[in-house]
C-alpha positions in Angstrom: -9.1 18.9 -21.0 -10.4 20.0 -17.6 -13.0 17.2 -17.7 -10.4 14.7 -18.7 -8.2 15.7 -15.8 -11.1 15.4 -13.4 -12.0 12.0 -14.9 -8.4 10.7 -14.4 -8.3 12.0 -10.8 -11.6 10.4 -10.1 -10.5 7.0 -11.7 -7.3 7.0 -9.6 -9.3 7.8 -6.5 -11.8 5.0 -7.3 -8.9 2.6 -7.9 -8.0 2.9 -4.3 -11.6 2.2 -3.2 -11.4 -1.6 -3.3 -12.9 -4.2 -1.1 -11.5 -4.5 2.4 -8.1 -6.3 2.4 -8.7 -9.8 3.6 -5.3 -11.1 2.7 -2.7 -11.9 5.3 -0.9 -8.7 6.2 2.3 -10.1 7.4 5.9 -11.0 6.9 7.9 -14.2 7.7 11.6 -14.7 8.0 14.2 -16.8 9.9 16.4 -15.4 12.6 20.2 -15.9 12.6 19.8 -18.6 15.3 17.4 -20.6 13.2 14.1 -19.6 14.9 11.2 -18.4 12.9 9.7 -14.9 13.0 6.1 -14.2 11.7 5.0 -10.6 11.8 1.2 -9.8 11.6 0.1 -6.3 11.2 -3.1 -4.9 12.7 -6.2 -4.6 10.5 -6.0 -0.8 10.5 -2.4 0.1 10.2 1.2 -1.1 9.7 2.3 0.7 12.9 1.2 -2.0 15.2 0.8 -5.8 15.3 2.1 -9.0 16.7 5.3 -11.0 16.3 5.1 -14.8 16.6 8.3 -16.7 17.3 9.1 -20.1 18.7 10.0 -18.2 21.9 6.6 -16.6 22.3 4.2 -14.0 20.9 5.0 -10.3 21.3 3.0 -7.2 20.5 4.6 -4.1 19.0 3.6 -0.6 18.1 5.3 2.6 16.8 4.8 5.9 18.5 4.4 9.1 16.5 8.0 10.0 17.2 9.3 6.8 15.6 9.9 4.9 18.9 9.2 1.2 18.6 7.7 -0.5 21.7 7.8 -4.3 22.0 5.7 -5.9 24.7 6.9 -9.3 25.7 4.5 -12.2 26.7 5.3 -11.4 30.4 4.3 -7.7 29.8 8.0 -6.5 29.9 8.5 -3.5 27.6 11.5 -3.1 25.2 11.8 0.2 23.5 13.9 0.9 20.4 14.5 4.2 18.6 16.9 5.1 15.8 18.1 8.8 15.9 20.5 10.0 13.3 22.3 6.7 12.9 22.4 6.0 16.7 20.2 3.4 18.3 18.6 4.0 21.7 17.2 1.0 23.4 15.5 0.4 26.8 15.4 -2.7 28.9 15.1 -1.7 32.6 14.9 -5.3 34.0 17.5 -7.3 35.9 17.4 -10.4 33.7 18.0 -10.2 30.0 15.4 -11.4 27.5 17.5 -14.5 26.7 17.7 -15.4 30.4 13.9 -15.2 30.6 13.6 -17.5 27.5 12.6 -14.8 25.0 14.1 -13.4 21.9 16.3 -10.3 22.3 14.4 -7.0 21.6 17.1 -5.8 19.2 16.6 -8.8 17.0 12.9 -8.4 17.0 13.2 -4.7 16.2 15.5 -5.6 13.2 12.9 -8.0 11.9 10.1 -5.4 12.2 12.3 -2.9 10.4 13.0 -5.4 7.7 9.3 -6.2 7.3 8.3 -2.5 7.1 10.5 -2.2 3.9 9.0 -5.3 2.3 5.9 -5.6 0.2 3.2 -6.7 2.7 -0.1 -5.5 1.4 -2.1 -7.7 -0.9 -4.6 -4.9 -1.8 -5.0 -4.5 -5.5 -6.9 -2.1 -7.8 -10.5 -3.5 -8.2 -10.9 -5.4 -11.5 -14.0 -3.5 -12.4 -12.0 -0.2 -12.3 -9.3 -1.6 -14.6 -11.9 -2.9 -17.1 -13.8 0.4 -17.0 -10.6 2.3 -17.8 -9.8 0.0 -20.6 -13.3 0.2 -22.0 -13.5 4.0 -21.8 -10.0 4.3 -23.4 -11.0 1.9 -26.1 -14.1 3.9 -26.8 -12.0 7.1 -27.2 -9.7 5.3 -29.6 -12.4 3.6 -31.6 -14.9 6.5 -31.8 -13.3 9.8 -30.7 -16.0 11.7 -32.5 -18.7 10.1 -30.3 -16.6 10.7 -27.2 -16.2 14.4 -28.2 -20.0 14.7 -28.8 -20.9 13.4 -25.4 -18.3 15.6 -23.6 -18.3 18.8 -25.6 -21.1 19.1 -28.1 -23.6 20.4 -25.6 -21.4 23.5 -25.3 -21.8 24.5 -28.9 -24.6 24.8 -31.4 -24.2 22.7 -34.6 -20.4 22.3 -34.1 -18.2 19.6 -35.4 -14.9 18.6 -33.9 -11.6 19.4 -35.7 -9.1 16.7 -36.8 -6.8 18.0 -34.1 -9.3 17.5 -31.3 -10.2 14.0 -32.6 -6.5 13.2 -32.5 -6.3 14.5 -28.9 -9.3 12.3 -27.9 -7.7 9.3 -29.6 -4.4 10.0 -27.7 -6.3 10.3 -24.5 -7.8 6.9 -25.2 -4.4 5.4 -25.5 -3.3 6.9 -22.2 -6.5 5.7 -20.5 -6.1 2.2 -21.9 -2.4 2.2 -20.7 -3.5 3.2 -17.2 -6.2 0.5 -17.2 -3.7 -2.2 -18.2 -1.2 -1.0 -15.7 -3.8 -1.1 -13.0 -4.5 -4.8 -13.8 -1.0 -5.6 -12.7 -0.8 -3.4 -9.6 
């Protein structure tokens, strides 16, 4: 059973080792005033990126304490932080964002928060990993005796598996096939 556990952990690890995500990592929505908002995340993380609107392109990033900083096209900084239900914002400039022709920081922050809760990643389990899991599971189901011989026979001299252990290997096969099928759809 120890080898089986190590095998499953290894397969789950390999399932995350896919090719680099080349899909668009973003989110689109429409603001209450009818303007569009497109959020594009950076290549490395979901804690920074750009926001494109019909009122300009803004950069944003999250600090480790959860503070959201939005940098306007004119390099003005808007900060936003939610603490225990209260919202702290910062805009230390004389004119408002709307007076400057930009979208309000609070609205941009709400769009970013909405995007962070949505499904934005297009990364999937590699097809080869899913097929490998299905093949190994099918092998355990179809020929549990051969699977046992390859994994355990070397430990014993002239040993044969019991019906119970063959049943366990068959059951393991069903579990592995199930994991492989589920990984096809993830």
